[in-house]
C-alpha positions in Angstrom: 184.9 35.4 121.1 182.6 38.3 120.1 184.6 40.6 122.3 187.8 39.6 120.5 186.3 40.2 117.0 184.9 43.6 118.2 188.4 44.6 119.5 190.1 43.5 116.3 187.5 45.4 114.2 188.0 48.5 116.3 191.8 48.3 116.0 191.6 47.9 112.2 189.3 50.8 111.9 191.5 52.9 114.2 194.6 52.1 112.2 192.9 52.9 108.9 191.8 56.3 110.3 195.4 57.0 111.4 196.7 56.0 108.0 194.2 58.2 106.2 195.0 61.1 108.4 198.7 60.6 107.7 198.3 60.6 103.9 196.0 63.7 104.1 198.8 65.5 106.0 201.4 64.3 103.4 199.4 65.6 100.4 199.0 69.0 101.9 202.6 69.9 101.0 201.5 69.7 97.3 199.5 72.8 96.8 197.7 73.1 93.4 199.3 75.7 91.2 197.0 75.1 88.3 196.0 72.0 86.3 199.6 70.9 85.8 201.6 70.5 89.0 205.1 69.2 88.1 206.8 68.8 91.5 209.3 66.3 90.0 210.3 68.7 87.2 209.6 66.2 84.4 208.4 68.9 82.0 210.0 72.1 80.7 208.1 75.4 81.0 206.8 75.4 77.4 205.5 71.9 77.8 203.7 72.8 81.0 202.2 75.9 79.5 200.9 74.0 76.4 199.5 71.2 78.6 197.9 73.7 80.9 196.2 75.4 78.0 194.9 72.2 76.6 193.4 71.1 79.9 192.0 74.6 80.5 190.3 74.6 77.1 188.6 71.2 77.9 187.5 72.5 81.3 186.1 75.8 79.9 184.1 74.0 77.2 182.8 71.0 79.1 183.9 71.4 82.8 185.5 68.0 82.6 188.6 68.7 84.6 191.9 67.1 84.3 194.7 67.6 86.8 198.3 66.3 86.7 200.7 65.8 89.5 204.3 64.5 89.4 206.2 64.0 92.6 209.7 62.6 93.4 208.6 60.0 96.0 205.5 58.7 97.8 207.6 58.2 100.9 206.0 54.8 101.5 202.4 55.8 100.9 200.1 53.9 98.5 199.7 55.8 95.2 195.9 55.1 95.1 195.4 56.5 98.6 197.7 59.4 97.7 195.7 60.2 94.6 192.3 60.0 96.4 193.5 62.4 99.1 195.1 64.7 96.6 192.0 64.8 94.5 189.9 65.8 97.5 192.5 68.3 98.6 192.6 70.0 95.2 188.9 69.6 94.5 189.4 68.1 91.1 186.2 68.1 89.0 183.0 70.1 88.9 181.2 70.0 92.3 177.8 69.0 90.9 179.1 66.3 88.6 182.3 65.1 90.3 183.8 64.7 86.8 187.5 65.0 87.6 190.4 63.0 86.2 193.7 63.1 88.2 196.9 61.7 86.7 199.7 61.0 89.2 203.2 59.8 88.5 206.2 59.3 90.8 209.9 59.2 90.0 211.3 57.0 92.8 208.6 54.3 92.6 208.1 54.7 88.8 204.3 54.4 89.4 201.5 55.9 87.3 197.9 56.2 88.5 194.8 57.7 87.1 192.1 58.6 89.6 188.5 59.3 88.5 185.7 61.1 90.2 182.5 59.3 90.9 180.8 60.9 88.0 183.7 60.1 85.6 184.2 56.4 86.6 180.8 55.5 85.3 182.0 55.9 81.8 185.6 54.5 81.9 186.4 50.9 82.8 189.4 50.2 84.9 190.6 47.8 82.2 190.7 50.8 79.8 192.9 52.8 82.2 195.2 49.9 82.8 195.7 49.3 79.1 196.1 53.1 78.5 198.8 53.3 81.1 200.6 50.1 80.0 200.5 50.6 76.2 200.4 54.4 75.7 201.6 56.4 78.7 204.3 54.1 80.2 206.1 53.6 76.8 206.4 57.3 76.4 207.6 57.8 79.9 210.3 55.1 79.4 211.6 57.1 76.5 211.8 60.1 78.8 209.0 61.8 76.9 206.7 62.7 79.8 205.1 65.4 77.8 203.9 63.0 75.1 202.7 60.5 77.8 200.6 63.1 79.6 199.2 64.6 76.4 198.2 61.3 75.0 196.6 60.3 78.3 194.5 63.4 78.4 193.5 63.1 74.8 192.5 59.4 75.0 190.5 59.9 78.2 188.8 63.0 76.9 187.8 61.2 73.7 186.3 58.4 75.9 184.3 60.9 77.9 183.1 63.1 75.0 179.3 62.9 74.8 179.0 61.1 78.0 176.7 63.7 79.5 178.9 64.5 82.5 179.9 68.0 81.2 178.4 71.4 81.9 175.9 71.1 79.0 173.9 68.7 81.1 174.1 71.0 84.1 173.1 74.0 82.1 170.2 72.2 80.5 168.9 71.2 83.9 169.4 74.7 85.2 167.5 76.1 82.2 164.6 73.7 82.7 164.5 74.6 86.4 164.4 78.4 85.6 161.6 77.8 83.1 159.6 75.9 85.7 160.1 78.6 88.3 159.3 81.3 85.8 156.1 79.7 84.7 155.1 79.0 88.3 155.7 82.7 89.2 153.6 83.9 86.3 150.8 81.5 87.2 150.9 82.7 90.8 150.8 86.3 89.7 147.9 85.6 87.3 145.9 83.9 90.1 146.5 86.9 92.5 145.4 89.3 89.8 142.3 87.2 89.1 141.3 87.0 92.8 141.9 90.7 93.2 139.7 91.5 90.2 136.9 89.1 91.4 136.9 90.6 94.9 136.8 94.2 93.5 133.7 93.3 91.3 131.9 91.9 94.3 
């Protein structure tokens, strides 16, 4: 019986690895062109430019990084798995903080998904995202106003994350403290060397 369970576990693990490899290969056709990647052509050029500038300003001031992807179809893949693989492929979020937010929508399946980095998900409940999608983003999309949906999504999530401590201010403060510690340590070491040298010279 144990052999049967072991074989079943191995087969499930093997199939999951194959599925993960497949979705990774699928997402690689969607190269990142910036923060806004409209492969389904849901936005006009001005809308993309304005949204790109908004996300860029947030990234520059806090390092909280939003990314948007629209595609025509998932081709049978799960949107959550697609978003996870895409987020890793693009490297959404600051490396030290993993504070990325990826918004994905598909035309054929009419699905919307918001993926969070490990650093970001500590501050946003899944229920909040579900409500945001249902009551804010989806109604705008249904009216054909994708620009409004994405902008409101970015604004609401950014407001939720503001002051959470997962931005570059926390990293810079830590780096500054580390530099001060190393600087003080260096001065102390130099002082000890000078003291020992002077003592030895007197003797």
